[in-house]
C-alpha positions in Angstrom: -14.9 4.0 -33.3 -12.6 3.0 -35.7 -13.0 -0.5 -37.0 -11.2 -3.1 -39.0 -10.6 -6.8 -39.0 -8.3 -8.6 -36.9 -6.6 -12.3 -38.2 -8.9 -14.9 -37.6 -6.1 -17.2 -36.8 -4.8 -16.1 -33.1 -4.7 -18.7 -30.6 -7.6 -18.6 -27.9 -8.9 -15.4 -29.4 -12.7 -14.3 -27.9 -15.4 -13.3 -30.4 -14.9 -9.5 -31.0 -17.0 -7.0 -29.0 -17.3 -3.2 -29.7 -14.8 -1.3 -27.2 -16.0 1.9 -25.7 -14.6 4.7 -23.2 -16.8 5.8 -20.5 -14.5 7.6 -18.9 -15.0 6.5 -15.6 -13.4 2.9 -14.7 -12.9 3.4 -10.6 -13.6 5.3 -8.1 -14.0 5.2 -4.1 -16.6 4.9 -2.4 -18.0 6.8 0.6 -21.6 5.4 1.2 -22.7 2.0 1.1 -23.8 1.2 -2.1 -27.8 0.7 -2.8 -27.5 -2.9 -3.9 -25.8 -3.9 -0.2 -28.1 -2.0 1.6 -30.6 -5.1 2.7 -27.6 -7.2 3.6 -27.1 -9.1 7.3 -23.8 -9.7 7.5 -23.0 -12.5 9.8 -22.8 -12.2 13.7 -19.9 -10.3 15.2 -18.9 -8.8 11.5 -19.2 -5.2 10.4 -18.9 -2.9 7.5 -15.7 -1.1 7.2 -15.6 2.8 5.6 -14.0 2.1 2.4 -15.3 0.6 -0.8 -14.3 1.0 -4.4 -16.5 0.9 -8.0 -14.6 -0.8 -10.7 -16.0 -2.2 -14.2 -19.5 -3.9 -13.2 -18.1 -4.9 -9.7 -18.2 -3.3 -6.2 -15.7 -4.2 -3.4 -16.6 -3.3 0.1 -14.6 -3.6 3.1 -15.8 -5.8 5.8 -14.8 -6.8 8.8 -15.0 -10.3 10.2 -15.2 -12.0 13.3 -11.8 -11.6 14.1 -11.1 -8.2 13.4 -9.7 -8.8 9.3 -10.3 -6.6 6.7 -11.8 -8.3 3.8 -13.1 -7.2 0.2 -16.5 -8.3 -0.4 -16.9 -8.2 -4.1 -20.4 -7.8 -5.6 -22.1 -7.0 -8.9 -24.3 -4.2 -8.8 -26.1 -5.4 -11.5 -28.2 -8.6 -10.2 -28.6 -9.9 -13.8 -24.5 -10.3 -13.6 -24.6 -13.0 -10.5 -23.9 -16.1 -12.8 -21.1 -13.9 -14.3 -19.6 -13.1 -10.3 -19.9 -16.8 -9.2 -17.5 -17.8 -12.3 -15.1 -14.9 -11.6 -15.1 -16.2 -7.9 -14.8 -20.0 -9.2 -12.2 -19.0 -11.5 -10.2 -17.3 -8.7 -10.6 -20.1 -6.0 -8.4 -22.3 -8.1 -5.9 -19.6 -9.0 -2.4 -20.0 -7.0 -0.2 -17.2 -7.5 1.4 -14.5 -5.1 -0.2 -11.6 -7.1 -4.0 -13.4 -7.8 -6.4 -12.7 -4.4 -7.3 -16.1 -3.6 -11.2 -16.2 -2.7 -12.1 -17.1 0.5 -16.3 -17.9 0.5 -18.6 -17.2 -2.0 -22.0 -16.6 -0.5 -24.6 -17.5 -2.8 -28.2 -16.1 -2.5 -30.8 -17.6 -0.2 -34.0 -16.7 0.6 -33.6 -16.7 4.6 -29.5 -15.5 4.7 -30.5 -11.8 3.5 -27.3 -11.6 1.5 -25.6 -12.7 -1.7 -24.4 -12.7 -4.5 -20.8 -11.8 -3.6 -17.3 -13.3 -2.8 -14.8 -12.5 -0.1 -10.9 -11.8 -0.4 -8.3 -10.4 1.3 -8.7 -6.6 1.5 -5.9 -4.6 -0.9 -5.1 -1.4 0.5 -2.6 0.7 -1.6 -3.5 2.4 -5.2 -3.4 1.0 -8.8 -0.3 1.9 -10.6 -2.4 4.5 -12.3 -3.3 6.7 -9.6 0.4 6.7 -8.2 1.0 7.8 -11.7 -0.9 10.9 -11.2 0.2 11.3 -7.7 3.9 10.8 -8.3 4.8 10.9 -11.9 6.3 8.0 -13.9 8.3 5.4 -12.2 11.6 4.6 -12.0 13.5 1.8 -13.8 14.2 -1.0 -11.3 10.2 -0.6 -10.2 8.9 -0.8 -13.7 11.1 -3.5 -14.5 10.0 -5.6 -11.2 6.3 -4.7 -12.4 7.2 -6.4 -16.0 8.5 -9.6 -14.0 5.8 -10.1 -11.4 2.8 -9.2 -13.4 4.5 -11.4 -16.7 5.0 -14.2 -14.2 1.2 -13.8 -13.3 -0.1 -13.4 -16.9 2.3 -16.5 -17.9 0.9 -18.3 -15.3 -2.6 -17.3 -16.3 -1.6 -18.4 -20.1 -0.4 -22.0 -18.8 -3.8 -22.4 -17.7 -5.3 -22.0 -20.8 -6.5 -18.7 -20.4 -6.0 -15.1 -21.1 -6.5 -11.5 -18.8 -7.4 -9.3 -21.7 -7.7 -6.2 -19.4 -4.3 -5.3 -18.8 -3.4 -1.5 -18.0 -2.0 0.5 -15.1 -5.7 0.7 -13.4 -5.7 -3.3 -13.3 -2.4 -3.7 -11.4 -2.5 -2.5 -7.6 0.5 -1.9 -5.6 0.8 -2.0 -1.8 2.8 0.4 0.5 5.6 -2.4 0.9 5.8 -3.1 -2.7 3.6 -6.1 -3.1 1.9 -6.2 -6.9 -1.8 -7.4 -6.7 -3.5 -8.6 -10.4 -7.3 -7.4 -10.6 -9.9 -6.8 -12.9 -10.4 -10.5 -13.0 -13.9 -10.3 -13.9 -12.6 -10.4 -17.2 -10.4 -13.4 -17.3 -13.5 -15.7 -17.6 -14.9 -18.0 -20.0 -16.5 -15.8 -22.6 -19.6 -17.6 -22.1 -20.2 -16.3 -18.6 -19.3 -12.5 -19.8 -22.7 -11.2 -20.3 -23.4 -10.5 -24.4 -22.1 -7.2 -25.3 -19.8 -6.4 -22.7 -16.0 -5.7 -22.9 -13.7 -3.4 -20.6 -14.2 0.0 -20.8 -11.4 1.3 -23.3 -10.9 4.3 -21.0 -7.1 4.1 -19.9 -6.5 1.0 -21.2 -3.6 0.2 -23.9 -5.9 -1.1 -26.9 -3.6 -3.7 -29.0 -2.9 -2.7 -32.7 -4.6 -6.0 -34.0 -7.7 -5.2 -31.9 -9.6 -3.6 -35.3 -12.8 -4.8 -34.5 -13.7 -4.8 -30.8 -12.4 -6.4 -28.0 -10.6 -10.1 -28.8 -7.9 -10.7 -26.3 -5.1 -13.5 -26.8 -2.0 -14.6 -25.5 -0.1 -12.2 -27.8 -2.2 -9.1 -27.2 -1.8 -9.7 -23.1 1.8 -9.5 -23.8 1.7 -6.3 -26.0 -0.9 -4.8 -23.4 1.8 -5.7 -20.7 4.9 -4.4 -22.4 2.2 -1.2 -22.9 1.6 -0.9 -19.3 5.4 -0.8 -18.5 5.9 2.0 -21.6 3.0 3.8 -19.7 4.8 3.9 -16.4 8.3 5.1 -17.6 6.5 7.8 -19.8 3.7 8.4 -18.1 2.0 8.4 -21.1 0.1 5.4 -23.3 2.1 4.2 -26.2 0.6 6.0 -29.4 -1.8 3.7 -31.2 0.9 4.1 -34.7 4.4 4.7 -34.6 5.5 3.8 -30.9 8.8 5.3 -30.2 11.8 3.0 -29.1 11.4 3.1 -25.3 15.2 4.5 -25.3 14.3 7.5 -26.9 11.2 8.5 -24.6 13.2 7.6 -21.4 16.9 7.7 -22.1 18.2 6.3 -18.5 16.4 2.9 -19.8 19.4 0.5 -21.0 18.9 -0.2 -24.7 19.5 -3.7 -24.1 15.7 -3.5 -21.5 14.4 -1.2 -24.4 14.8 -3.6 -27.0 12.8 -6.2 -25.2 9.9 -3.7 -24.5 10.1 -2.7 -28.3 9.6 -6.0 -29.8 6.7 -6.7 -27.1 5.1 -3.8 -28.6 5.3 -4.7 -32.3 2.4 -4.3 -34.6 2.8 -7.3 -36.1 2.2 -10.3 -33.5 4.4 -12.4 -34.8 7.0 -10.4 -34.9 6.6 -10.5 -30.8 7.9 -12.7 -28.4 6.4 -16.5 -28.6 5.3 -16.3 -25.0 5.4 -13.7 -22.0 7.2 -16.5 -20.5 9.6 -16.0 -23.1 9.5 -12.4 -22.9 10.4 -12.6 -18.9 13.0 -14.8 -19.5 14.6 -12.7 -22.2 15.1 -9.5 -19.7 16.5 -11.9 -17.1 19.4 -12.9 -19.4 19.9 -9.3 -20.5 19.8 -8.4 -16.8 21.7 -11.0 -15.4 21.5 -12.5 -12.0 24.3 -10.3 -10.8 22.8 -6.9 -12.1 21.7 -4.3 -9.7 18.5 -2.2 -9.9 19.0 0.7 -8.4 16.6 2.0 -6.1 17.2 6.1 -7.2 16.4 5.5 -10.7 19.2 6.4 -12.3 20.8 3.7 -14.9 21.3 0.3 -14.1 24.7 -1.4 -14.1 26.5 -4.6 -12.5 28.1 -3.5 -9.2 29.0 -5.9 -6.9 29.0 -2.7 -4.2 25.9 -2.2 -4.9 23.0 -3.1 -2.1 21.4 -5.9 -3.4 24.8 -7.5 -4.3 25.8 -7.0 -0.7 22.6 -8.3 0.2 22.0 -11.1 -2.3 25.7 -12.6 -1.1 25.3 -12.3 2.7 22.0 -13.9 2.6 23.1 -16.7 0.4 20.4 -19.0 0.4 18.3 -18.5 3.6 16.6 -15.4 2.5 15.4 -14.7 -1.5 15.3 -10.7 -2.2 12.2 -9.5 -3.2 12.0 -5.7 -3.5 13.4 -2.6 -2.1 11.2 -0.6 0.1 12.9 2.7 0.8 16.4 3.7 2.1 17.2 6.4 4.4 20.1 8.0 6.2 21.8 4.5 8.1 20.4 2.3 5.9 17.9 0.3 3.8 14.8 -1.9 4.0 14.1 -4.4 1.9 11.1 -7.2 1.1 12.5 -10.4 1.5 11.1 -13.7 1.7 12.7 -16.3 4.5 13.3 -19.4 2.2 13.4 -21.6 5.7 9.8 -20.6 6.7 8.5 -19.4 3.7 7.2 -16.4 4.9 7.7 -12.6 3.7 9.3 -10.5 5.9 11.1 -6.8 6.2 14.7 -6.7 6.2 16.5 -3.3 8.1 20.0 -3.0 6.2 22.8 -1.4 7.3 24.7 1.0 4.5 28.3 0.0 3.8 30.0 3.0 5.5 27.5 2.9 8.5 28.3 -1.1 9.0 32.2 -0.2 9.0 31.5 2.0 12.0 31.8 -0.4 15.3 29.5 1.9 17.4 27.0 2.1 14.6 26.9 -1.4 14.6 26.5 -1.8 18.1 23.4 0.7 18.2 21.7 -1.0 15.1 22.1 -4.5 17.2 20.8 -2.7 20.6 18.2 -1.4 18.5 17.2 -5.1 17.5 17.4 -5.9 20.8 15.2 -3.6 22.5 12.3 -4.3 19.7 12.7 -7.9 20.3 12.2 -7.9 24.3 9.4 -5.6 23.9 6.5 -8.4 23.0 3.5 -6.3 22.8 1.0 -6.8 19.9 1.4 -2.8 19.0 5.0 -2.9 18.5 6.4 -4.6 15.3 7.8 -8.1 16.3 11.6 -8.4 15.3 12.7 -12.0 14.4 16.6 -12.1 13.7 19.7 -10.6 13.8 22.6 -11.1 11.6 26.0 -10.3 10.1 28.3 -11.6 7.2 30.9 -10.1 6.7 30.6 -5.7 6.5 26.8 -6.8 6.0 24.5 -6.1 9.1 20.8 -6.8 8.9 17.6 -7.7 11.4 14.5 -9.0 10.0 11.0 -7.8 11.3 7.5 -8.3 10.8 6.2 -7.3 7.0 4.1 -4.3 7.5 2.1 -4.8 4.4 -0.3 -1.4 4.6 3.3 1.1 5.0 3.2 3.5 7.5 0.9 6.0 8.6 3.1 8.8 6.6 1.9 6.8 3.5 -1.5 6.2 4.6 -2.3 10.0 4.8 -0.3 11.1 1.9 -2.3 8.7 -0.1 -5.2 9.3 1.6 -5.4 12.7 3.2 -6.9 12.9 6.7 -8.7 10.5 8.5 -11.7 11.0 10.8 -11.7 10.6 14.8 -13.8 7.1 14.6 -10.8 5.6 12.6 -7.9 6.9 14.5 -9.1 6.5 17.8 -9.1 2.8 18.5 -5.5 2.6 16.5 -3.9 5.4 18.8 -4.9 3.7 22.2 -3.6 0.4 21.1 -0.4 2.6 20.3 -0.6 4.0 23.3 -1.1 0.5 25.2 2.6 -0.4 23.5 4.2 2.8 24.4 2.8 2.3 27.9 4.8 -1.3 27.7 7.8 0.3 26.8 7.9 3.0 29.2 7.0 0.4 31.8 10.4 -0.8 31.4 12.3 2.0 31.6 12.4 2.4 27.8 11.8 5.8 25.4 11.2 5.3 22.3 12.8 8.9 21.3 11.6 9.2 17.5 7.9 8.4 16.8 6.9 10.3 14.2 3.9 9.0 11.3 7.0 7.0 9.6 7.4 5.3 12.1 4.0 3.6 12.7 3.3 1.0 10.4 0.3 -0.5 9.5 0.0 -4.4 8.9 -2.6 -6.2 6.7 -5.4 -5.8 9.5 -5.1 -2.1 9.5 -3.4 -2.1 12.6 -1.2 0.6 13.6 1.9 -0.8 15.4 5.4 1.1 16.7 8.7 0.7 14.9 12.1 1.6 14.7 14.0 2.1 18.3 17.0 3.0 16.5 17.1 6.3 19.1 15.7 4.6 22.0 16.7 4.9 25.3 16.8 1.7 27.6 16.9 2.4 31.8 20.2 3.3 33.5 21.3 5.5 29.9 21.5 9.1 30.0 18.3 10.6 27.5 19.8 13.5 26.3 21.3 14.7 23.1 19.2 16.3 19.6 18.0 13.9 17.9 14.4 12.9 16.7 12.4 14.6 13.5 11.5 18.1 14.1 7.9 17.9 13.4 7.3 15.4 16.1 10.0 15.8 18.6 9.4 17.5 21.8 11.5 21.1 22.2 13.3 19.6 25.1 14.7 16.9 22.5 15.5 19.1 19.3 17.7 21.7 21.8 20.0 18.2 23.5 18.2 18.5 26.9 17.6 15.4 28.9 13.9 13.3 28.2 11.7 11.9 30.2 8.4 9.9 28.7 6.8 13.4 28.6 8.9 13.6 25.2 7.1 10.3 23.8 3.7 11.8 25.3 4.4 15.1 22.8 5.4 12.7 19.7 2.1 11.2 20.1 -0.3 14.1 20.3 1.8 15.7 17.4 0.8 12.3 15.5 -2.6 12.4 16.6 -2.9 16.6 15.2 -1.3 15.3 12.0 -3.5 12.4 11.1 -6.8 14.5 11.8 -5.9 17.3 9.7 -3.1 15.6 7.9 -0.8 18.6 8.9 2.1 18.4 11.8 1.0 20.8 14.4 3.8 23.2 14.3 4.9 23.0 11.0 7.4 20.7 8.6 10.2 23.6 8.4 13.1 24.6 9.8 14.3 23.2 13.1 14.6 26.3 14.5 11.1 27.7 13.9 9.3 24.7 14.7 11.2 25.0 18.5 9.9 28.5 18.3 6.4 27.8 17.7 6.8 24.9 20.0 7.9 27.0 23.2 5.3 30.1 22.1 2.9 27.4 23.3 0.5 29.5 20.4 -1.5 26.1 19.2 -5.0 26.1 17.4 -7.1 23.4 18.7 -10.1 24.6 17.4 -10.4 22.3 14.2 -10.9 19.6 16.6 -13.7 18.2 18.7 -13.0 20.2 22.5 -12.2 16.7 24.6 -9.7 15.7 21.8 -8.5 19.3 21.7 -7.5 19.7 24.9 -6.1 16.1 25.0 -3.9 17.4 22.0 -3.3 20.9 23.6 -2.2 19.1 27.1 0.2 16.9 25.2 1.9 19.2 23.1 2.4 21.7 26.5 6.2 23.3 26.1 7.3 22.1 29.4 7.2 18.6 30.6 5.8 18.9 33.7 2.7 20.3 32.1 1.9 17.2 30.3 1.1 13.4 30.5 3.5 11.9 32.9 3.8 8.4 30.4 1.8 6.6 28.1 -0.5 4.6 30.5 -1.5 8.0 31.9 -2.0 9.7 28.4 -3.8 6.3 27.5 -6.5 6.5 30.2 -6.9 10.6 29.1 -7.5 9.8 25.5 -10.0 6.9 26.3 -12.2 9.5 28.3 -11.4 12.4 25.6 -12.0 10.7 22.3 -14.6 8.4 23.8 -16.3 11.6 24.7 -15.9 13.1 21.2 -17.8 9.9 19.7 -20.1 9.9 21.8 -21.7 13.3 20.6 -21.0 12.5 17.4 -23.1 9.6 17.7 -25.8 11.9 18.5 -25.6 14.1 15.9 -27.4 13.4 12.8 -25.1 11.8 10.0 -26.2 14.2 7.5 -25.6 17.5 9.7 -21.7 16.0 10.4 -20.7 15.5 6.7 -23.2 18.7 5.1 -22.7 21.2 8.1 -26.4 21.6 8.7 -27.9 21.1 4.9 -30.0 18.6 4.1 -28.5 15.5 2.8 -28.4 14.6 -1.1 -29.6 11.5 -2.1 -27.7 8.3 -2.7 -25.6 9.8 0.5 -26.2 7.4 3.9 -24.5 7.6 7.2 -21.9 5.0 5.4 -20.2 8.2 3.9 -17.0 8.7 5.7 -13.2 9.7 4.2 -12.1 6.8 2.5 -9.0 6.0 0.9 -8.2 3.7 -2.1 -8.5 0.3 -1.9 -10.0 -2.8 -3.2 
């Protein structure tokens, strides 16, 4: 490793420690780790199915007595217990939206059979680094939001007299709903708490040019790493160790004024950077201006009073703070906003301008909000408010922090029956409540099943729902999850929703729609043929799916209540059979289990 001497006059510098690259800083666990094997959780608590190894830490999902998903953070090396406690104490006194709060610390006691470890909220999502691998470089608005929100977090940390020291695309997590979290807090503790000779793994972490003799973080090196993180997210590569090119040359759509701010923070000489991260963030805000819009398409930014964000900020006035775009569709866009009167974050659905000028479209939009608001059920996303101002129409609903089922499968692959069974039962319960009052959803698909922070699946988007007394006909819905009668524009009954639920179950268990997702004519032909292979499912579940996807409505379940009753029987029988099959045979197909595996081995997603 190249070693040179760093300036000795840096404020708050730590004693320099060698930096090494191990090549493996994070990976998802599918088994309960050995150091937790003898833990005894409190009564009515249970282990979750997922975990994550990070540098000298393990994060295991646990379910508390209230059904909440929490993260148990522990240190596999027992000698690191004082370090872990210092981390928990430091986080317990932090109060920032991007810093996970410590709920409880379990010390080690002889009679408790648990500890040491601390509990915080479970964060479902992925690192920016994992997202770069999966989807490629981020768009400009997303990266600038990362710079602002993580910059705000780092500035908050610096004001408290501490530094982070391990910023990279692997230390920032993003949830499906766009919330950002900063992790790797084990390094942001007093140096005396970190075991001798330990330093962050250099794999994937940008190394400031002043770290010439090892790890010696300061407020100015945090600033450089933040800018390097943005460079990495914009270009897909870490900045080179020398002669870093201007960002606008590597990514031409970045406005020169924005590039200038990031380029200054990446200068080799710390004295030529901004005096603080707070100054850097304020400089970016001055460049962008309060009326500047970050386009959702990733194109160049421009101040435009006709953009969705400017229209939204104008309409919401002082009632809501616009935080981030969540997505856009044919009829509108969805935003994460903060309700300033109640101090909570919510999702806001906004009609596109050309749609908002159509009185019929606005009427249907209002009806969607009214229908969903009438269906007060734990498995239906609640609607909070409807309003309009000028040609801007919107409604607010609960923020689904876990994103959608479609995003879950895209991010983590097919799910297990054990995970899916209770969720589908709950969804069917909510759908049965709608069917009981004569409301058909007519657009059930993985994108419209949202996941809250406690991992519950909930029904959303009643945009083309059909209330009692109205004609339920017309071609609509999403082809891959819609029954043939709906795609052909024929009248639909509750059995149409049942078809969609069966298609969703097949999708989440296999990772692909049962009839494909190509041309709608091809899908209709496959649906009408009744040629469906269910051999990959447990027999009872396969027959349940086959009945739900029957070509003729009269051959399906009559409504969601009947479908739910049958689901409980089918899924229950399949899970009971699985329970009596040795875990190693279920996983390895008859081979003997390998060392280190346990019955906790299940397919998981990235989370911490």
